[in-house]
C-alpha positions as CSV (number, residue, x, y, z in Angstrom):
1,M,0.0,0.0,0.0
2,T,2.6,2.6,-0.8
3,T,4.6,4.1,-3.7
4,T,7.2,1.9,-5.5
5,E,9.8,4.5,-4.7
6,S,9.1,4.6,-1.0
7,A,8.8,0.8,-0.6
8,A,11.6,-1.3,0.5
9,P,12.6,-4.1,-2.1
10,A,9.9,-6.7,-2.1
11,G,12.3,-9.6,-1.5
12,P,11.3,-13.0,-0.7
13,D,8.9,-12.2,1.7
14,A,6.4,-10.4,-0.9
15,P,4.2,-12.3,-2.9
16,E,4.9,-12.8,-6.6
17,P,3.4,-10.2,-8.9
18,G,-0.1,-10.9,-10.0
19,R,-0.8,-13.8,-7.4
20,P,-4.2,-13.6,-5.8
21,G,-4.8,-11.5,-2.7
22,A,-3.7,-8.0,-4.2
23,P,-6.8,-6.0,-3.6
24,A,-8.7,-4.8,-6.7
25,A,-5.5,-5.0,-9.1
26,S,-3.3,-7.6,-10.8
27,R,-0.1,-6.0,-9.4
28,P,0.7,-6.2,-5.8
29,M,0.1,-3.2,-3.5
30,W,4.0,-2.3,-3.4
31,E,4.2,-2.0,-7.1
32,R,1.4,0.6,-7.2
33,D,1.5,4.3,-6.7
34,I,0.2,5.5,-3.3
35,A,-2.1,8.1,-4.8
36,E,-3.6,5.6,-7.3
37,L,-4.3,3.2,-4.2
38,R,-5.7,6.1,-2.1
39,R,-8.1,7.0,-5.0
40,E,-9.3,3.5,-5.4
41,E,-9.8,3.1,-1.8
42,L,-12.0,6.3,-1.6
43,S,-14.1,5.2,-4.7
44,L,-14.8,1.9,-3.3
45,A,-15.7,3.1,0.2
46,L,-18.2,5.9,-1.2
47,A,-19.8,3.7,-3.7
48,G,-20.4,0.8,-1.0
49,G,-21.4,3.4,1.6
50,G,-24.3,4.8,-0.2
51,D,-25.8,8.1,-0.1
52,P,-24.6,10.3,3.2
53,E,-27.1,10.5,5.9
54,P,-28.2,14.2,6.9
55,V,-26.8,15.2,10.2
56,A,-27.3,18.1,12.2
57,Q,-23.9,19.7,11.6
58,A,-20.8,18.6,10.1
59,V,-17.6,20.7,10.2
60,K,-13.8,20.5,9.4
61,M,-11.8,21.6,12.4
62,R,-8.6,20.9,14.2
63,A,-8.3,19.0,17.5
64,N,-5.2,20.0,19.4
65,G,-3.9,20.9,16.0
66,V,-4.9,17.6,14.3
67,P,-7.2,18.0,11.3
68,A,-10.6,16.2,12.0
69,R,-14.3,16.3,11.1
70,L,-16.8,16.8,13.8
71,Y,-20.4,15.4,13.4
72,W,-23.3,16.1,15.3
73,P,-26.4,13.8,14.9
74,V,-29.9,14.9,14.1
75,N,-30.9,14.0,17.5
76,Y,-28.1,14.4,20.1
77,R,-28.3,12.6,23.4
78,N,-24.9,12.6,24.9
79,G,-21.2,11.6,24.5
80,M,-18.6,11.8,21.8
81,L,-16.9,9.0,19.9
82,V,-13.3,9.6,18.6
83,W,-13.3,7.7,15.3
84,L,-10.0,6.6,13.8
85,H,-10.2,5.3,10.1
86,G,-8.7,2.1,8.6
87,G,-6.6,1.7,5.6
88,G,-3.4,0.1,6.7
89,W,-2.3,3.3,8.2
90,M,-1.8,4.4,4.5
91,L,-5.2,4.8,2.8
92,G,-8.4,6.1,4.0
93,D,-9.3,9.2,5.6
94,P,-12.4,11.0,7.1
95,V,-13.8,11.5,3.5
96,S,-13.8,7.7,2.7
97,H,-15.4,6.9,6.3
98,D,-18.0,9.8,5.9
99,R,-21.0,7.7,5.4
100,L,-20.0,5.4,8.3
101,T,-19.4,8.2,10.9
102,R,-22.6,10.0,9.9
103,A,-24.4,6.7,10.6
104,L,-22.8,6.1,13.9
105,A,-23.6,9.8,14.9
106,N,-27.3,9.3,14.1
107,R,-27.7,5.8,15.2
108,A,-25.8,6.3,18.6
109,G,-27.1,10.1,19.1
110,C,-23.5,11.1,19.9
111,A,-21.1,13.4,18.4
112,V,-18.3,11.9,16.3
113,L,-14.8,13.2,15.9
114,S,-13.3,11.6,12.7
115,V,-9.6,12.1,12.9
116,D,-7.5,12.9,10.0
117,Y,-4.1,11.4,11.4
118,R,-0.9,11.4,9.5
119,R,-0.5,8.4,7.3
120,A,2.4,6.4,5.9
121,P,4.5,6.3,4.2
122,E,5.0,10.0,4.3
123,H,4.7,9.9,8.1
124,R,5.6,6.9,9.8
125,Y,5.2,5.4,13.4
126,P,4.5,7.0,15.8
127,A,2.9,9.9,13.9
128,A,-0.5,8.2,13.6
129,I,-0.9,7.1,17.2
130,D,0.6,10.7,18.5
131,D,-2.3,12.4,16.4
132,A,-4.9,10.0,17.6
133,W,-3.8,10.6,21.1
134,E,-3.8,14.5,20.8
135,A,-7.2,14.5,19.1
136,T,-8.6,12.2,22.1
137,R,-7.1,14.7,24.5
138,W,-9.1,17.6,22.8
139,A,-12.3,15.5,22.9
140,A,-11.9,14.7,26.6
141,G,-11.8,18.4,27.3
142,Q,-15.3,18.9,25.6
143,C,-17.2,16.1,27.3
144,D,-17.3,13.7,30.3
145,R,-18.4,10.7,28.4
146,L,-16.0,9.7,25.7
147,A,-15.4,6.4,23.6
148,V,-12.8,5.5,21.0
149,G,-13.2,3.3,18.0
150,G,-11.7,2.3,14.7
151,D,-11.7,-0.3,11.9
152,S,-8.7,-2.3,11.0
153,A,-5.6,0.0,11.2
154,G,-8.0,2.4,12.9
155,G,-8.8,-0.2,15.3
156,N,-5.2,-0.6,16.2
157,L,-5.0,3.1,16.9
158,A,-8.0,3.1,19.1
159,A,-6.9,0.2,21.1
160,A,-3.3,2.0,21.5
161,V,-5.2,5.2,22.5
162,A,-7.3,3.3,25.4
163,L,-3.9,2.1,26.7
164,R,-2.5,5.4,26.7
165,A,-5.6,6.9,28.3
166,R,-5.4,4.3,31.1
167,D,-1.8,5.2,31.9
168,H,-2.6,8.9,31.8
169,G,-5.9,8.7,34.0
170,L,-8.1,9.7,31.2
171,A,-11.3,7.8,31.5
172,L,-13.0,6.1,28.5
173,A,-16.5,4.6,28.5
174,L,-16.0,2.2,25.6
175,Q,-13.6,1.0,22.8
176,L,-15.0,-0.1,19.6
177,L,-12.7,-2.3,17.8
178,V,-13.7,-3.4,14.2
179,Y,-11.6,-6.1,12.9
180,P,-8.6,-4.4,14.5
181,V,-4.9,-5.0,13.9
182,L,-3.3,-5.7,17.2
183,D,-0.1,-7.7,16.9
184,A,2.9,-7.3,14.4
185,D,4.0,-10.9,15.4
186,L,2.7,-12.8,12.4
187,T,4.0,-16.1,13.5
188,A,2.2,-16.1,17.1
189,G,1.0,-19.5,18.2
190,Y,-2.6,-18.4,18.6
191,R,-2.5,-17.2,14.9
192,E,-1.3,-20.6,13.7
193,D,-4.1,-22.2,15.7
194,F,-6.6,-20.1,14.1
195,I,-5.4,-20.9,10.6
196,R,-5.6,-24.6,11.3
197,R,-9.1,-24.3,12.5
198,N,-10.5,-22.1,9.7
199,D,-8.4,-22.5,6.6
200,D,-10.1,-24.5,4.0
201,P,-8.0,-25.0,0.7
202,A,-11.4,-26.0,-1.1
203,D,-13.0,-22.8,-0.3
204,P,-11.7,-19.9,-2.6
205,A,-12.9,-17.3,0.0
206,A,-10.9,-18.9,2.9
207,L,-8.0,-17.4,4.4
208,G,-5.4,-18.5,1.9
209,T,-1.7,-17.7,2.1
210,E,-1.1,-14.3,0.9
211,W,-2.1,-12.6,4.0
212,R,1.1,-13.1,5.8
213,A,3.1,-11.3,3.1
214,N,0.6,-8.6,2.6
215,M,0.6,-7.8,6.4
216,R,4.5,-8.1,6.8
217,Y,4.6,-5.6,4.0
218,I,2.1,-3.2,5.7
219,W,4.2,-3.3,8.9
220,R,7.2,-2.7,7.2
221,E,5.8,0.7,5.9
222,Y,4.1,1.6,9.1
223,V,7.0,0.7,11.5
224,P,10.3,0.3,9.6
225,D,12.2,-0.5,12.6
226,P,11.4,-4.0,13.6
227,A,12.4,-3.3,17.2
228,Q,9.5,-0.8,17.6
229,R,6.9,-3.1,16.2
230,L,6.1,-5.1,19.3
231,A,5.9,-1.7,21.6
232,P,2.3,-1.5,23.0
233,D,1.6,1.8,21.0
234,A,2.3,-0.2,17.9
235,S,1.1,-3.7,18.9
236,P,-1.2,-3.3,21.8
237,M,-1.2,-7.1,22.2
238,H,2.1,-6.7,23.8
239,A,1.0,-4.4,26.6
240,P,2.4,-6.0,29.7
241,S,-1.2,-5.6,31.3
242,L,-4.7,-4.9,30.1
243,A,-6.2,-4.5,33.4
244,G,-8.0,-1.2,33.9
245,L,-9.0,-0.6,30.2
246,P,-12.4,0.4,29.2
247,P,-15.0,-2.1,28.0
248,A,-14.7,-3.3,24.6
249,L,-16.9,-4.2,21.8
250,F,-15.2,-6.2,18.9
251,V,-16.6,-6.7,15.5
252,T,-15.1,-9.4,13.1
253,A,-15.3,-10.9,9.8
254,G,-15.2,-14.6,9.4
255,R,-13.0,-14.5,6.4
256,D,-10.3,-12.3,8.0
257,I,-7.0,-13.4,9.5
258,L,-7.5,-10.4,11.9
259,R,-10.2,-12.3,13.7
260,A,-7.3,-14.4,15.3
261,E,-5.7,-11.5,17.0
262,T,-9.0,-10.0,17.8
263,E,-10.2,-13.3,19.6
264,E,-6.9,-13.4,21.4
265,Y,-7.0,-9.9,22.6
266,S,-10.7,-10.3,23.8
267,R,-9.6,-13.3,25.7
268,R,-6.7,-11.5,27.3
269,L,-9.0,-8.6,28.2
270,A,-11.4,-11.2,30.0
271,E,-8.4,-12.5,31.9
272,A,-7.7,-9.1,33.1
273,G,-11.3,-8.5,34.2
274,V,-12.2,-5.9,31.5
275,P,-15.7,-6.6,30.2
276,S,-15.8,-7.4,26.3
277,W,-18.2,-8.6,23.7
278,L,-17.3,-9.9,20.4
279,H,-19.6,-10.3,17.4
280,N,-18.4,-12.4,14.4
281,Y,-20.0,-12.0,10.9
282,P,-19.1,-15.6,9.6
283,H,-19.6,-14.9,5.9
284,A,-18.3,-11.3,5.9
285,D,-14.9,-10.1,4.6
286,H,-12.5,-7.7,5.8
287,G,-13.6,-4.1,5.1
288,F,-17.5,-4.8,5.1
289,F,-18.3,-2.2,8.0
290,L,-17.8,0.5,5.6
291,L,-20.3,-0.9,3.0
292,L,-23.6,0.1,4.4
293,A,-25.2,0.3,1.0
294,T,-23.9,-3.1,-0.4
295,V,-23.5,-5.5,2.6
296,P,-26.3,-6.4,4.9
297,E,-24.0,-7.3,7.7
298,S,-22.6,-3.8,7.7
299,G,-26.1,-2.1,8.9
300,D,-26.3,-4.7,11.6
301,A,-22.8,-4.2,12.9
302,V,-23.1,-0.4,12.9
303,G,-26.4,-0.9,14.8
304,R,-24.7,-3.0,17.4
305,C,-21.9,-0.5,17.9
306,A,-24.6,2.4,18.2
307,E,-26.3,0.5,20.9
308,A,-23.3,-0.3,22.8
309,L,-22.3,3.5,22.7
310,R,-25.8,4.6,23.9
311,R,-25.3,2.1,26.8
312,A,-21.8,3.3,27.4
313,F,-23.1,7.1,27.5
314,V,-26.3,6.7,29.4
315,R,-24.9,7.9,32.6
316,G,-23.3,11.1,30.9
317,R,-24.1,14.6,31.8
318,T,-25.2,16.9,29.1
319,E,-25.2,20.0,31.0
320,G,-22.4,22.3,29.7
321,W,-21.7,20.6,26.4
322,P,-21.3,22.8,23.4
323,R,-24.4,22.4,21.1
324,P,-23.7,22.2,17.4
325,A,-24.0,25.9,16.7
326,E,-21.3,26.6,19.3
327,T,-18.5,24.4,18.0
328,G,-17.7,26.2,15.1
329,R,-14.5,28.4,14.8
330,A,-13.3,30.8,12.2
331,D,-11.2,28.2,10.6
332,D,-14.1,25.6,10.6
333,Q,-15.7,24.6,7.3
334,R,-19.1,23.5,7.0
335,L,-19.3,20.0,5.0
């Protein structure tokens, strides 16, 4: 998922050009221009997301200097969700996730701050997590009921933010982790066990073998230094303790290798005494959460996340909250 000039040599770890598994192209992602990949990702996300839902207000703004979009739902109840988009830390942005964040805002009745964090390969680790943390700190100053969430690489950032929040005494009501990336160790025992239990050579939609080379490449682009990849800010799975984290709702796709690390992280949370819920969509593929107009499971998953947010925010105070008309600033832009 990067430009040819910025990528390290593919080497023996990369799949051969043209092998199955390269998304929407016959060439592998590292042979394609990053701008081309981003345009393609945006087009697919907007087409699959359908028409944008009306919201009370949506503005471009900065949260502690980090670009973001702030959505106010048609019927605001309480709470704010900090949303971190997916895309392998390289693709995606608040525009590609606009349909999703509007739906989450309206169905949960909460404000949604969609963060435009810095992406690789232009900005490598820890730029993305630092931006996510700064935006979350800004949101915490606006409300007393706050949640974080994200899909795929954004789920990684949300989990890492939850760890930072715990360590800094910042209370979160919930973490929404949608098929998150949680572990840079691609040979972990739990992963091999998952493959043995779920791979089916007779099923063309099964896990296959290309996932390991693709993930190795993505991790190499996001965190070039192998010594840093297992730091909790990069791989939340490797946090020494998960005790004291906020409750978590996980959404997984059955045909997705990331389900392995999600199930393992959920198990570790339970061991640490952290409430967590995991809902798997057995016939869904990675990325389905965005496709509200084309994948029925997406609407159900968004509804489950919205319900979890409503429950998490039910005790929140709304006195003193900035109303939609009060959040705008001179540099904000209506969307």
